[in-house]
Jmol script that loads the backbone (N, CA, C; Angstrom):
load data "model"
ATOM      1  N   MET A   1      -6.642   1.368  27.309  1.00  0.00           N
ATOM      2  CA  MET A   1      -6.331   2.050  28.558  1.00  0.00           C
ATOM      3  C   MET A   1      -5.867   1.004  29.567  1.00  0.00           C
ATOM      4  N   LEU A   2      -4.757   1.285  30.172  1.00  0.00           N
ATOM      5  CA  LEU A   2      -4.158   0.382  31.146  1.00  0.00           C
ATOM      6  C   LEU A   2      -4.642   0.741  32.543  1.00  0.00           C
ATOM      7  N   ASP A   3      -5.186  -0.229  33.291  1.00  0.00           N
ATOM      8  CA  ASP A   3      -5.653  -0.002  34.652  1.00  0.00           C
ATOM      9  C   ASP A   3      -4.464  -0.095  35.595  1.00  0.00           C
ATOM     10  N   LEU A   4      -4.110   1.032  36.205  1.00  0.00           N
ATOM     11  CA  LEU A   4      -2.960   1.083  37.091  1.00  0.00           C
ATOM     12  C   LEU A   4      -3.356   1.036  38.561  1.00  0.00           C
ATOM     13  N   SER A   5      -4.616   0.760  38.861  1.00  0.00           N
ATOM     14  CA  SER A   5      -5.089   0.841  40.235  1.00  0.00           C
ATOM     15  C   SER A   5      -4.492  -0.222  41.151  1.00  0.00           C
ATOM     16  N   PHE A   6      -3.987  -1.313  40.625  1.00  0.00           N
ATOM     17  CA  PHE A   6      -3.406  -2.363  41.453  1.00  0.00           C
ATOM     18  C   PHE A   6      -1.888  -2.429  41.324  1.00  0.00           C
ATOM     19  N   SER A   7      -1.307  -1.400  40.795  1.00  0.00           N
ATOM     20  CA  SER A   7       0.140  -1.354  40.599  1.00  0.00           C
ATOM     21  C   SER A   7       0.813  -0.651  41.765  1.00  0.00           C
ATOM     22  N   LYS A   8       2.072  -0.975  41.961  1.00  0.00           N
ATOM     23  CA  LYS A   8       2.889  -0.260  42.930  1.00  0.00           C
ATOM     24  C   LYS A   8       3.387   1.015  42.266  1.00  0.00           C
ATOM     25  N   PRO A   9       3.653   2.058  43.059  1.00  0.00           N
ATOM     26  CA  PRO A   9       4.113   3.313  42.454  1.00  0.00           C
ATOM     27  C   PRO A   9       5.338   3.155  41.552  1.00  0.00           C
ATOM     28  N   ASP A  10       6.297   2.339  41.960  1.00  0.00           N
ATOM     29  CA  ASP A  10       7.493   2.182  41.117  1.00  0.00           C
ATOM     30  C   ASP A  10       7.160   1.497  39.794  1.00  0.00           C
ATOM     31  N   GLU A  11       6.148   0.630  39.789  1.00  0.00           N
ATOM     32  CA  GLU A  11       5.718  -0.016  38.545  1.00  0.00           C
ATOM     33  C   GLU A  11       5.055   0.996  37.612  1.00  0.00           C
ATOM     34  N   VAL A  12       4.264   1.901  38.187  1.00  0.00           N
ATOM     35  CA  VAL A  12       3.620   2.949  37.397  1.00  0.00           C
ATOM     36  C   VAL A  12       4.685   3.848  36.782  1.00  0.00           C
ATOM     37  N   VAL A  13       5.666   4.260  37.583  1.00  0.00           N
ATOM     38  CA  VAL A  13       6.756   5.108  37.083  1.00  0.00           C
ATOM     39  C   VAL A  13       7.475   4.411  35.934  1.00  0.00           C
ATOM     40  N   LYS A  14       7.775   3.134  36.112  1.00  0.00           N
ATOM     41  CA  LYS A  14       8.488   2.381  35.073  1.00  0.00           C
ATOM     42  C   LYS A  14       7.703   2.374  33.760  1.00  0.00           C
ATOM     43  N   ARG A  15       6.397   2.094  33.834  1.00  0.00           N
ATOM     44  CA  ARG A  15       5.581   2.061  32.613  1.00  0.00           C
ATOM     45  C   ARG A  15       5.489   3.434  31.964  1.00  0.00           C
ATOM     46  N   LEU A  16       5.314   4.465  32.781  1.00  0.00           N
ATOM     47  CA  LEU A  16       5.213   5.805  32.217  1.00  0.00           C
ATOM     48  C   LEU A  16       6.523   6.232  31.568  1.00  0.00           C
ATOM     49  N   CYS A  17       7.630   5.876  32.177  1.00  0.00           N
ATOM     50  CA  CYS A  17       8.941   6.207  31.601  1.00  0.00           C
ATOM     51  C   CYS A  17       9.171   5.454  30.297  1.00  0.00           C
ATOM     52  N   GLU A  18       8.731   4.210  30.235  1.00  0.00           N
ATOM     53  CA  GLU A  18       8.835   3.439  28.993  1.00  0.00           C
ATOM     54  C   GLU A  18       7.989   4.080  27.895  1.00  0.00           C
ATOM     55  N   ARG A  19       6.792   4.538  28.262  1.00  0.00           N
ATOM     56  CA  ARG A  19       5.922   5.201  27.279  1.00  0.00           C
ATOM     57  C   ARG A  19       6.547   6.498  26.792  1.00  0.00           C
ATOM     58  N   LEU A  20       7.157   7.245  27.707  1.00  0.00           N
ATOM     59  CA  LEU A  20       7.808   8.487  27.341  1.00  0.00           C
ATOM     60  C   LEU A  20       8.898   8.220  26.308  1.00  0.00           C
ATOM     61  N   ARG A  21       9.711   7.223  26.557  1.00  0.00           N
ATOM     62  CA  ARG A  21      10.797   6.875  25.624  1.00  0.00           C
ATOM     63  C   ARG A  21      10.226   6.442  24.277  1.00  0.00           C
ATOM     64  N   THR A  22       9.194   5.610  24.316  1.00  0.00           N
ATOM     65  CA  THR A  22       8.564   5.132  23.082  1.00  0.00           C
ATOM     66  C   THR A  22       7.996   6.299  22.286  1.00  0.00           C
ATOM     67  N   GLU A  23       7.355   7.239  22.977  1.00  0.00           N
ATOM     68  CA  GLU A  23       6.789   8.413  22.304  1.00  0.00           C
ATOM     69  C   GLU A  23       7.892   9.254  21.670  1.00  0.00           C
ATOM     70  N   ARG A  24       8.984   9.454  22.388  1.00  0.00           N
ATOM     71  CA  ARG A  24      10.112  10.228  21.853  1.00  0.00           C
ATOM     72  C   ARG A  24      10.663   9.566  20.593  1.00  0.00           C
ATOM     73  N   LEU A  25      10.846   8.247  20.650  1.00  0.00           N
ATOM     74  CA  LEU A  25      11.378   7.522  19.499  1.00  0.00           C
ATOM     75  C   LEU A  25      10.402   7.541  18.327  1.00  0.00           C
ATOM     76  N   ALA A  26       9.107   7.456  18.620  1.00  0.00           N
ATOM     77  CA  ALA A  26       8.103   7.501  17.549  1.00  0.00           C
ATOM     78  C   ALA A  26       8.129   8.843  16.830  1.00  0.00           C
ATOM     79  N   LEU A  27       8.486   9.882  17.573  1.00  0.00           N
ATOM     80  CA  LEU A  27       8.605  11.215  16.973  1.00  0.00           C
ATOM     81  C   LEU A  27       9.982  11.442  16.357  1.00  0.00           C
ATOM     82  N   GLN A  28      10.815  10.396  16.388  1.00  0.00           N
ATOM     83  CA  GLN A  28      12.161  10.419  15.826  1.00  0.00           C
ATOM     84  C   GLN A  28      12.989  11.569  16.396  1.00  0.00           C
ATOM     85  N   MET A  29      12.920  11.687  17.730  1.00  0.00           N
ATOM     86  CA  MET A  29      13.685  12.709  18.424  1.00  0.00           C
ATOM     87  C   MET A  29      14.727  12.045  19.306  1.00  0.00           C
ATOM     88  N   THR A  30      15.886  12.664  19.393  1.00  0.00           N
ATOM     89  CA  THR A  30      16.902  12.176  20.317  1.00  0.00           C
ATOM     90  C   THR A  30      16.627  12.769  21.697  1.00  0.00           C
ATOM     91  N   GLN A  31      17.297  12.208  22.697  1.00  0.00           N
ATOM     92  CA  GLN A  31      17.183  12.786  24.031  1.00  0.00           C
ATOM     93  C   GLN A  31      17.668  14.231  24.017  1.00  0.00           C
ATOM     94  N   ALA A  32      18.712  14.500  23.257  1.00  0.00           N
ATOM     95  CA  ALA A  32      19.241  15.864  23.157  1.00  0.00           C
ATOM     96  C   ALA A  32      18.225  16.801  22.502  1.00  0.00           C
ATOM     97  N   ASP A  33      17.499  16.309  21.491  1.00  0.00           N
ATOM     98  CA  ASP A  33      16.455  17.122  20.854  1.00  0.00           C
ATOM     99  C   ASP A  33      15.394  17.533  21.870  1.00  0.00           C
ATOM    100  N   VAL A  34      14.907  16.555  22.621  1.00  0.00           N
ATOM    101  CA  VAL A  34      13.873  16.821  23.621  1.00  0.00           C
ATOM    102  C   VAL A  34      14.407  17.768  24.684  1.00  0.00           C
ATOM    103  N   ALA A  35      15.611  17.497  25.148  1.00  0.00           N
ATOM    104  CA  ALA A  35      16.216  18.326  26.189  1.00  0.00           C
ATOM    105  C   ALA A  35      16.332  19.778  25.738  1.00  0.00           C
ATOM    106  N   GLY A  36      16.822  19.978  24.531  1.00  0.00           N
ATOM    107  CA  GLY A  36      16.988  21.328  24.015  1.00  0.00           C
ATOM    108  C   GLY A  36      15.673  22.078  23.913  1.00  0.00           C
ATOM    109  N   ARG A  37      14.651  21.409  23.428  1.00  0.00           N
ATOM    110  CA  ARG A  37      13.342  22.055  23.280  1.00  0.00           C
ATOM    111  C   ARG A  37      12.654  22.259  24.617  1.00  0.00           C
ATOM    112  N   ALA A  38      12.948  21.397  25.602  1.00  0.00           N
ATOM    113  CA  ALA A  38      12.318  21.501  26.919  1.00  0.00           C
ATOM    114  C   ALA A  38      13.083  22.436  27.856  1.00  0.00           C
ATOM    115  N   GLY A  39      14.286  22.809  27.473  1.00  0.00           N
ATOM    116  CA  GLY A  39      15.086  23.672  28.319  1.00  0.00           C
ATOM    117  C   GLY A  39      15.675  22.961  29.520  1.00  0.00           C
ATOM    118  N   ILE A  40      15.978  21.677  29.337  1.00  0.00           N
ATOM    119  CA  ILE A  40      16.592  20.874  30.397  1.00  0.00           C
ATOM    120  C   ILE A  40      17.792  20.148  29.815  1.00  0.00           C
ATOM    121  N   GLY A  41      18.581  19.514  30.651  1.00  0.00           N
ATOM    122  CA  GLY A  41      19.753  18.797  30.177  1.00  0.00           C
ATOM    123  C   GLY A  41      19.413  17.432  29.606  1.00  0.00           C
ATOM    124  N   ALA A  42      20.265  16.932  28.706  1.00  0.00           N
ATOM    125  CA  ALA A  42      20.068  15.602  28.131  1.00  0.00           C
ATOM    126  C   ALA A  42      20.128  14.532  29.212  1.00  0.00           C
ATOM    127  N   ASN A  43      20.959  14.743  30.236  1.00  0.00           N
ATOM    128  CA  ASN A  43      21.008  13.786  31.343  1.00  0.00           C
ATOM    129  C   ASN A  43      19.677  13.718  32.077  1.00  0.00           C
ATOM    130  N   THR A  44      18.985  14.848  32.158  1.00  0.00           N
ATOM    131  CA  THR A  44      17.670  14.873  32.809  1.00  0.00           C
ATOM    132  C   THR A  44      16.680  14.024  32.037  1.00  0.00           C
ATOM    133  N   VAL A  45      16.709  14.130  30.710  1.00  0.00           N
ATOM    134  CA  VAL A  45      15.816  13.306  29.882  1.00  0.00           C
ATOM    135  C   VAL A  45      16.170  11.842  30.055  1.00  0.00           C
ATOM    136  N   SER A  46      17.458  11.521  30.053  1.00  0.00           N
ATOM    137  CA  SER A  46      17.900  10.141  30.256  1.00  0.00           C
ATOM    138  C   SER A  46      17.412   9.615  31.610  1.00  0.00           C
ATOM    139  N   ASN A  47      17.598  10.409  32.657  1.00  0.00           N
ATOM    140  CA  ASN A  47      17.139  10.006  33.987  1.00  0.00           C
ATOM    141  C   ASN A  47      15.625   9.845  34.028  1.00  0.00           C
ATOM    142  N   LEU A  48      14.926  10.726  33.356  1.00  0.00           N
ATOM    143  CA  LEU A  48      13.471  10.660  33.308  1.00  0.00           C
ATOM    144  C   LEU A  48      13.007   9.359  32.652  1.00  0.00           C
ATOM    145  N   GLU A  49      13.627   9.015  31.550  1.00  0.00           N
ATOM    146  CA  GLU A  49      13.258   7.779  30.854  1.00  0.00           C
ATOM    147  C   GLU A  49      13.616   6.542  31.664  1.00  0.00           C
ATOM    148  N   ALA A  50      14.607   6.666  32.535  1.00  0.00           N
ATOM    149  CA  ALA A  50      15.025   5.537  33.373  1.00  0.00           C
ATOM    150  C   ALA A  50      14.295   5.517  34.716  1.00  0.00           C
ATOM    151  N   GLY A  51      13.472   6.543  34.979  1.00  0.00           N
ATOM    152  CA  GLY A  51      12.737   6.604  36.230  1.00  0.00           C
ATOM    153  C   GLY A  51      13.572   7.050  37.415  1.00  0.00           C
ATOM    154  N   ARG A  52      14.670   7.686  37.146  1.00  0.00           N
ATOM    155  CA  ARG A  52      15.553   8.173  38.210  1.00  0.00           C
ATOM    156  C   ARG A  52      15.387   9.678  38.372  1.00  0.00           C
ATOM    157  N   ASN A  53      15.328  10.115  39.623  1.00  0.00           N
ATOM    158  CA  ASN A  53      15.371  11.544  39.920  1.00  0.00           C
ATOM    159  C   ASN A  53      14.385  12.331  39.059  1.00  0.00           C
ATOM    160  N   VAL A  54      13.133  11.927  39.100  1.00  0.00           N
ATOM    161  CA  VAL A  54      12.116  12.513  38.240  1.00  0.00           C
ATOM    162  C   VAL A  54      11.438  13.685  38.951  1.00  0.00           C
ATOM    163  N   GLY A  55      11.682  14.900  38.461  1.00  0.00           N
ATOM    164  CA  GLY A  55      11.001  16.077  38.983  1.00  0.00           C
ATOM    165  C   GLY A  55       9.758  16.341  38.144  1.00  0.00           C
ATOM    166  N   PHE A  56       8.669  16.719  38.810  1.00  0.00           N
ATOM    167  CA  PHE A  56       7.404  16.888  38.098  1.00  0.00           C
ATOM    168  C   PHE A  56       7.472  17.973  37.037  1.00  0.00           C
ATOM    169  N   GLU A  57       8.169  19.066  37.320  1.00  0.00           N
ATOM    170  CA  GLU A  57       8.267  20.127  36.327  1.00  0.00           C
ATOM    171  C   GLU A  57       8.959  19.614  35.064  1.00  0.00           C
ATOM    172  N   ASN A  58       9.953  18.759  35.235  1.00  0.00           N
ATOM    173  CA  ASN A  58      10.635  18.189  34.069  1.00  0.00           C
ATOM    174  C   ASN A  58       9.712  17.270  33.291  1.00  0.00           C
ATOM    175  N   VAL A  59       8.870  16.527  33.986  1.00  0.00           N
ATOM    176  CA  VAL A  59       7.880  15.678  33.303  1.00  0.00           C
ATOM    177  C   VAL A  59       6.965  16.560  32.460  1.00  0.00           C
ATOM    178  N   VAL A  60       6.513  17.663  33.028  1.00  0.00           N
ATOM    179  CA  VAL A  60       5.624  18.573  32.301  1.00  0.00           C
ATOM    180  C   VAL A  60       6.334  19.158  31.085  1.00  0.00           C
ATOM    181  N   ARG A  61       7.583  19.581  31.252  1.00  0.00           N
ATOM    182  CA  ARG A  61       8.333  20.147  30.126  1.00  0.00           C
ATOM    183  C   ARG A  61       8.470  19.146  28.976  1.00  0.00           C
ATOM    184  N   VAL A  62       8.818  17.907  29.316  1.00  0.00           N
ATOM    185  CA  VAL A  62       8.986  16.882  28.280  1.00  0.00           C
ATOM    186  C   VAL A  62       7.641  16.544  27.645  1.00  0.00           C
ATOM    187  N   ALA A  63       6.595  16.445  28.444  1.00  0.00           N
ATOM    188  CA  ALA A  63       5.267  16.169  27.894  1.00  0.00           C
ATOM    189  C   ALA A  63       4.852  17.258  26.908  1.00  0.00           C
ATOM    190  N   MET A  64       5.165  18.490  27.228  1.00  0.00           N
ATOM    191  CA  MET A  64       4.837  19.588  26.319  1.00  0.00           C
ATOM    192  C   MET A  64       5.587  19.452  25.001  1.00  0.00           C
ATOM    193  N   VAL A  65       6.869  19.127  25.066  1.00  0.00           N
ATOM    194  CA  VAL A  65       7.676  18.962  23.852  1.00  0.00           C
ATOM    195  C   VAL A  65       7.137  17.819  23.002  1.00  0.00           C
ATOM    196  N   LEU A  66       6.676  16.749  23.655  1.00  0.00           N
ATOM    197  CA  LEU A  66       6.173  15.581  22.929  1.00  0.00           C
ATOM    198  C   LEU A  66       4.709  15.727  22.518  1.00  0.00           C
ATOM    199  N   GLY A  67       4.128  16.888  22.800  1.00  0.00           N
ATOM    200  CA  GLY A  67       2.738  17.120  22.403  1.00  0.00           C
ATOM    201  C   GLY A  67       1.738  16.379  23.266  1.00  0.00           C
ATOM    202  N   ARG A  68       2.082  16.108  24.516  1.00  0.00           N
ATOM    203  CA  ARG A  68       1.207  15.327  25.396  1.00  0.00           C
ATOM    204  C   ARG A  68       0.776  16.099  26.642  1.00  0.00           C
ATOM    205  N   ALA A  69       0.869  17.425  26.624  1.00  0.00           N
ATOM    206  CA  ALA A  69       0.516  18.233  27.789  1.00  0.00           C
ATOM    207  C   ALA A  69      -0.967  18.121  28.130  1.00  0.00           C
ATOM    208  N   ARG A  70      -1.795  17.901  27.150  1.00  0.00           N
ATOM    209  CA  ARG A  70      -3.250  17.812  27.389  1.00  0.00           C
ATOM    210  C   ARG A  70      -3.578  16.706  28.390  1.00  0.00           C
ATOM    211  N   GLU A  71      -2.892  15.580  28.288  1.00  0.00           N
ATOM    212  CA  GLU A  71      -3.136  14.488  29.220  1.00  0.00           C
ATOM    213  C   GLU A  71      -2.823  14.907  30.648  1.00  0.00           C
ATOM    214  N   LEU A  72      -1.779  15.709  30.830  1.00  0.00           N
ATOM    215  CA  LEU A  72      -1.427  16.192  32.160  1.00  0.00           C
ATOM    216  C   LEU A  72      -2.453  17.198  32.667  1.00  0.00           C
ATOM    217  N   GLU A  73      -2.969  18.022  31.778  1.00  0.00           N
ATOM    218  CA  GLU A  73      -3.973  19.002  32.179  1.00  0.00           C
ATOM    219  C   GLU A  73      -5.226  18.321  32.711  1.00  0.00           C
ATOM    220  N   ASP A  74      -5.514  17.131  32.220  1.00  0.00           N
ATOM    221  CA  ASP A  74      -6.701  16.391  32.651  1.00  0.00           C
ATOM    222  C   ASP A  74      -6.450  15.548  33.896  1.00  0.00           C
ATOM    223  N   LEU A  75      -5.216  15.529  34.390  1.00  0.00           N
ATOM    224  CA  LEU A  75      -4.814  14.603  35.443  1.00  0.00           C
ATOM    225  C   LEU A  75      -5.640  14.694  36.709  1.00  0.00           C
ATOM    226  N   PHE A  76      -5.848  15.867  37.266  1.00  0.00           N
ATOM    227  CA  PHE A  76      -6.552  16.000  38.532  1.00  0.00           C
ATOM    228  C   PHE A  76      -7.862  16.771  38.402  1.00  0.00           C
ATOM    229  N   LEU A  77      -8.513  16.647  37.258  1.00  0.00           N
ATOM    230  CA  LEU A  77      -9.818  17.273  37.119  1.00  0.00           C
ATOM    231  C   LEU A  77     -10.785  16.604  38.093  1.00  0.00           C
ATOM    232  N   PRO A  78     -11.710  17.377  38.650  1.00  0.00           N
ATOM    233  CA  PRO A  78     -12.642  16.786  39.613  1.00  0.00           C
ATOM    234  C   PRO A  78     -13.611  15.836  38.928  1.00  0.00           C
ATOM    235  N   LYS A  79     -14.022  14.826  39.680  1.00  0.00           N
ATOM    236  CA  LYS A  79     -15.050  13.907  39.194  1.00  0.00           C
ATOM    237  C   LYS A  79     -16.393  14.480  39.619  1.00  0.00           C
ATOM    238  N   LEU A  80     -17.119  15.002  38.686  1.00  0.00           N
ATOM    239  CA  LEU A  80     -18.396  15.643  38.952  1.00  0.00           C
ATOM    240  C   LEU A  80     -19.501  14.829  38.292  1.00  0.00           C
ATOM    241  N   ASP A  81     -19.998  13.849  39.048  1.00  0.00           N
ATOM    242  CA  ASP A  81     -20.997  12.932  38.509  1.00  0.00           C
ATOM    243  C   ASP A  81     -22.419  13.306  38.886  1.00  0.00           C
ATOM    244  N   SER A  82     -22.585  14.260  39.789  1.00  0.00           N
ATOM    245  CA  SER A  82     -23.924  14.633  40.238  1.00  0.00           C
ATOM    246  C   SER A  82     -23.954  16.107  40.587  1.00  0.00           C
ATOM    247  N   LEU A  83     -25.157  16.627  40.781  1.00  0.00           N
ATOM    248  CA  LEU A  83     -25.317  18.012  41.181  1.00  0.00           C
ATOM    249  C   LEU A  83     -24.683  18.236  42.549  1.00  0.00           C
ATOM    250  N   GLU A  84     -24.780  17.269  43.437  1.00  0.00           N
ATOM    251  CA  GLU A  84     -24.157  17.371  44.757  1.00  0.00           C
ATOM    252  C   GLU A  84     -22.633  17.458  44.642  1.00  0.00           C
ATOM    253  N   ASP A  85     -22.043  16.697  43.728  1.00  0.00           N
ATOM    254  CA  ASP A  85     -20.596  16.776  43.493  1.00  0.00           C
ATOM    255  C   ASP A  85     -20.190  18.177  43.041  1.00  0.00           C
ATOM    256  N   ILE A  86     -20.977  18.769  42.167  1.00  0.00           N
ATOM    257  CA  ILE A  86     -20.689  20.111  41.669  1.00  0.00           C
ATOM    258  C   ILE A  86     -20.769  21.121  42.800  1.00  0.00           C
ATOM    259  N   ARG A  87     -21.816  21.022  43.626  1.00  0.00           N
ATOM    260  CA  ARG A  87     -21.959  21.942  44.763  1.00  0.00           C
ATOM    261  C   ARG A  87     -20.790  21.805  45.732  1.00  0.00           C
ATOM    262  N   ARG A  88     -20.423  20.577  46.058  1.00  0.00           N
ATOM    263  CA  ARG A  88     -19.324  20.336  46.984  1.00  0.00           C
ATOM    264  C   ARG A  88     -18.015  20.895  46.414  1.00  0.00           C
ATOM    265  N   TYR A  89     -17.797  20.717  45.124  1.00  0.00           N
ATOM    266  CA  TYR A  89     -16.589  21.223  44.477  1.00  0.00           C
ATOM    267  C   TYR A  89     -16.554  22.748  44.506  1.00  0.00           C
ATOM    268  N   GLU A  90     -17.673  23.376  44.175  1.00  0.00           N
ATOM    269  CA  GLU A  90     -17.723  24.836  44.184  1.00  0.00           C
ATOM    270  C   GLU A  90     -17.511  25.381  45.594  1.00  0.00           C
ATOM    271  N   ASN A  91     -18.083  24.733  46.602  1.00  0.00           N
ATOM    272  CA  ASN A  91     -17.900  25.170  47.983  1.00  0.00           C
ATOM    273  C   ASN A  91     -16.473  24.964  48.454  1.00  0.00           C
ATOM    274  N   SER A  92     -15.816  23.935  47.969  1.00  0.00           N
ATOM    275  CA  SER A  92     -14.446  23.660  48.404  1.00  0.00           C
ATOM    276  C   SER A  92     -13.449  24.656  47.826  1.00  0.00           C
ATOM    277  N   ALA A  93     -13.829  25.348  46.775  1.00  0.00           N
ATOM    278  CA  ALA A  93     -12.928  26.317  46.149  1.00  0.00           C
ATOM    279  C   ALA A  93     -12.563  27.440  47.115  1.00  0.00           C
ATOM    280  N   SER A  94     -13.456  27.755  48.057  1.00  0.00           N
ATOM    281  CA  SER A  94     -13.165  28.816  49.010  1.00  0.00           C
ATOM    282  C   SER A  94     -12.460  28.292  50.255  1.00  0.00           C
ATOM    283  N   ARG A  95     -12.422  26.984  50.447  1.00  0.00           N
ATOM    284  CA  ARG A  95     -11.753  26.383  51.600  1.00  0.00           C
ATOM    285  C   ARG A  95     -10.275  26.222  51.305  1.00  0.00           C
ATOM    286  N   HIS A  96      -9.467  26.267  52.357  1.00  0.00           N
ATOM    287  CA  HIS A  96      -8.030  26.121  52.167  1.00  0.00           C
ATOM    288  C   HIS A  96      -7.488  24.862  52.804  1.00  0.00           C
ATOM    289  N   ARG A  97      -8.265  24.236  53.674  1.00  0.00           N
ATOM    290  CA  ARG A  97      -7.841  22.994  54.313  1.00  0.00           C
ATOM    291  C   ARG A  97      -9.005  22.030  54.368  1.00  0.00           C
ATOM    292  N   ALA A  98      -8.666  20.766  54.361  1.00  0.00           N
ATOM    293  CA  ALA A  98      -9.697  19.744  54.525  1.00  0.00           C
ATOM    294  C   ALA A  98     -10.056  19.649  56.006  1.00  0.00           C
ATOM    295  N   ARG A  99     -11.265  19.252  56.299  1.00  0.00           N
ATOM    296  CA  ARG A  99     -11.691  19.062  57.680  1.00  0.00           C
ATOM    297  C   ARG A  99     -11.089  17.789  58.230  1.00  0.00           C
ATOM    298  N   ARG A 100     -10.816  17.816  59.543  1.00  0.00           N
ATOM    299  CA  ARG A 100     -10.348  16.616  60.191  1.00  0.00           C
ATOM    300  C   ARG A 100     -11.474  15.608  60.299  1.00  0.00           C
ATOM    301  N   LYS A 101     -11.115  14.347  60.188  1.00  0.00           N
ATOM    302  CA  LYS A 101     -12.090  13.276  60.368  1.00  0.00           C
ATOM    303  C   LYS A 101     -12.394  13.158  61.847  1.00  0.00           C
ATOM    304  N   SER A 102     -13.654  13.038  62.208  1.00  0.00           N
ATOM    305  CA  SER A 102     -13.997  12.904  63.620  1.00  0.00           C
ATOM    306  C   SER A 102     -13.538  11.560  64.149  1.00  0.00           C
ATOM    307  N   GLY A 103     -13.009  11.570  65.384  1.00  0.00           N
ATOM    308  CA  GLY A 103     -12.548  10.338  66.022  1.00  0.00           C
ATOM    309  C   GLY A 103     -11.109  10.005  65.718  1.00  0.00           C
ATOM    310  N   ASN A 104     -10.482  10.654  64.750  1.00  0.00           N
ATOM    311  CA  ASN A 104      -9.101  10.366  64.391  1.00  0.00           C
ATOM    312  C   ASN A 104      -8.147  11.479  64.805  1.00  0.00           C
ATOM    313  N   ALA A 105      -8.658  12.484  65.491  1.00  0.00           N
ATOM    314  CA  ALA A 105      -7.815  13.650  65.818  1.00  0.00           C
ATOM    315  C   ALA A 105      -6.936  13.449  66.992  1.00  0.00           C
TER     316      ALA A 105
END
end "model"
wireframe off; spacefill off
backbone 0.3
color backbone group
């Protein structure tokens, strides 16, 4: 597992795009193959692999074609390490906005 916590966003994008390309090649698929199965253009796949003009929906479509959608599903799961975390998470489900921080308003 690669720790990306000290990386710049463009560095993270570059690594993820490289992994996407590597995964596609490991599955012996062309960009056109992925594009056709994902319902997007081959230029979109090319741009995605190059880190240009990356739309999130296109990332999801390509991840699904490459059999990697599960990793995306786990992306923003809550960190529930305690009973208090669970309570706070359940209570936040009914809220629609975060509270303002006092003193910063």
